[in-house]
N, C-alpha and C positions, 0 to 999 in steps of 0.2 A: 688551401687544400681544395681540389676540384670536387664539385658535387657529383655524387654517384647517379648515373642515369641507367634506366632499365628499358629494355624492349619487352613489351607485354604481348603474349600470344595465347589465344584460346583456340584449340584445334588447329586448323590450317590457316587461321586468320592471324595477322600481325597488326597490333594497334600501334599507335604512335609512341615514340620514345618519351618517357616521363622521368621527372626527378624523384629522388627517394622520398621527400616529404609527401608528395602526392600519392605515391604507392602506399606509404604508411597510413595516410588518411583513408584511402579506399579500404584497406584491411580493417582499420579501426571502426568504420561505419558498416562493415559487413558486405561491401560491394564486391570484395574478393574473399572467398572462403578457402579453407584448406582443400587441396586436391583438385581445384577446378581451373587453375591457371598455371602457365609456365612463364618464367622470366629469364632474361639473360642480362648480365652486366659485364663490364670490362674485368678481365682476370679470371673468368670462369671458362671452362672448356666447352660449355654448351648449355642447352635449355634445362632448367630445373624448376621444380615447384617452389612457389614463394615461401612456403613454410619450412623448406629445407635450408633457408638462409638464416644464419644465426641472428643477424641484426633485425630480422622481421618477425621472429617468433614472439617477442613481447606484445606486438600489436594484434596477433591472432589471439593470444591469451586474454588480452584486454576485451576484445569483442566477445569471446566465449564466456567470460565472467559476467559481462553485461547481460548476455542472453540467458544465462543460468539464473541470474537475479530476477529478470523479468518473468521467467517461467515459474519460479518459486512464488513470486507475488501473485501471478495469475492463478496458480494452484490454490493459494490461500483464499483468494477471493471466491473461487468456485466452491471450495470446501465449506465455507461458512456462509454461503448465499442462502438465506432462509426462504422457505416457502411463504407466500403472502398469507396473512392471517388477519382476523378481526382485531383491531387495536382499540381497546377501551381503557385499560389500566396502564398508566405511565408513571414510572418512578424517576425522579430527578435527584441524583446524588452529586451535590456540589456544595462547597463551603461558602460560596458567595450568596448571601441571603437575598440581596436585592435582585440578583439574576434569577434565583429560584422563584421569587415572588412575581417577577415579570412573566416568566414562562408559565407559572401556575395560572395567572390571569388570562394569558393569551390562549392557552390550551383548554382551560375550563370553559371559556366562552364558546369553544367548539365542541362541547359536550364530552370531553375526555375526563376521566377520573384521575386526578393528579396526586401523587404522594411525593413528599419532600424529605430528604435526609441530608443534613449538613456535615455529617461525620461518618466514618466507617462503621462505628458502633451503632449509630442510628439506622444505617442502611441494613446491617445484619439483623437488627431487631425487626425492621419492616419486612425483610425477606422471610423471616421465620413465620410471619403471620399473613403475608400476602403473596399473590402470584401475578406480578406485573407482566403485561404483554410486551412492554418495551421499556428499556432503561437508558437514560442519558447519564453517563458516568464520567466524572472529572478525574484526572490523574492525580491531582494534588489535593489531598484531604488532610485536615489538621492532625488526625490520629493514624495516618497510614497512606500507603501508596495505592492508588486506584487499580493499577495493574495487578497487584497482589490480591485484590478483591475479585477481579474478573474470573479467575478459575473457580472460585467459590460459587459465584453466580452460575457459571456454566454447569457446575456439578449439581447444584441444588435446584436449578430452574433451567433445564436444558432447552426448553421451548421458548424461553425469553430471548428477545433480540436485544443486544447490547450495543449502543453507540457511544464512542468516546468523545467527550468534549474537553478541549484543553488549549491553553495558550503555550504549551511546551511540546509542540508536535515535531520532535526530531524524527529523522528517518528511522532511527533505531527503535524509538518508542512506537512508531506506527507499525513497524514490522512485528514487534513483540506483541502488540495489541491484537493484530490480525492472527498471529500464531496461536494466541490464547482464546480466540473465538469472538473477537469484536467484529461487528458487521461494517461499521463506518467510523471514520475519524473526522470530527468537525472542529476546525480551528476557531479559537476565540480571537477577536470578537466575531460573533456571527449575528445574523439577523433572524427575525421571526420566520421569514420565508425559508431560510436555510433549514430550520427545524421542521417546518411543515412539509417541505420537500422530502426531507429524510423520512418522515412518517409515511408519506404517500408511497414511497418506493417499496415499503414492506407491508402495506395495508391492502386488504380487500376492500371493495366498495362497501361503505357502511349502510347497514339496513335501516 
């Protein structure tokens, strides 16, 4: 079966003839959008817009879905971008006690006040009695899902910045975390510099 070839025209200009896979690629990457180009192929009576051809419609839809996804992600990032604040009280919610100990020592040496909770229950107890400026929250806790704890934190402590730390950072969990109010998602394993960089992004200069 012969490959389909297209003549591509914008306005009065005619571009070179191209094969169908290249035209599909141009549409899929947004180089050609709906309504802005005319095409002709063997068997058609004349010039038509690319989106009028049934075999090309799925490629426009693919590009538009990608753009919608990017716009949603950008909106979520903007929606939950916190104003910079003085960060002094930090709560680490993670069931890995060695990791919590290392973070405690690293951050305490920089004059942050560090609280540690290894379970959801301990975290809720801490939140009833304290007001952390910043929380590092693991998704996998022995007595619950960190994502289910996130809305509780956002409701009881709306000014607290929450960063997710997890070794299970699927695209779905990232989007859900951002939708529920998380500021950042840090993949395990991470370094001390990763944590400090994350703190600096939301901190005012310390007095």
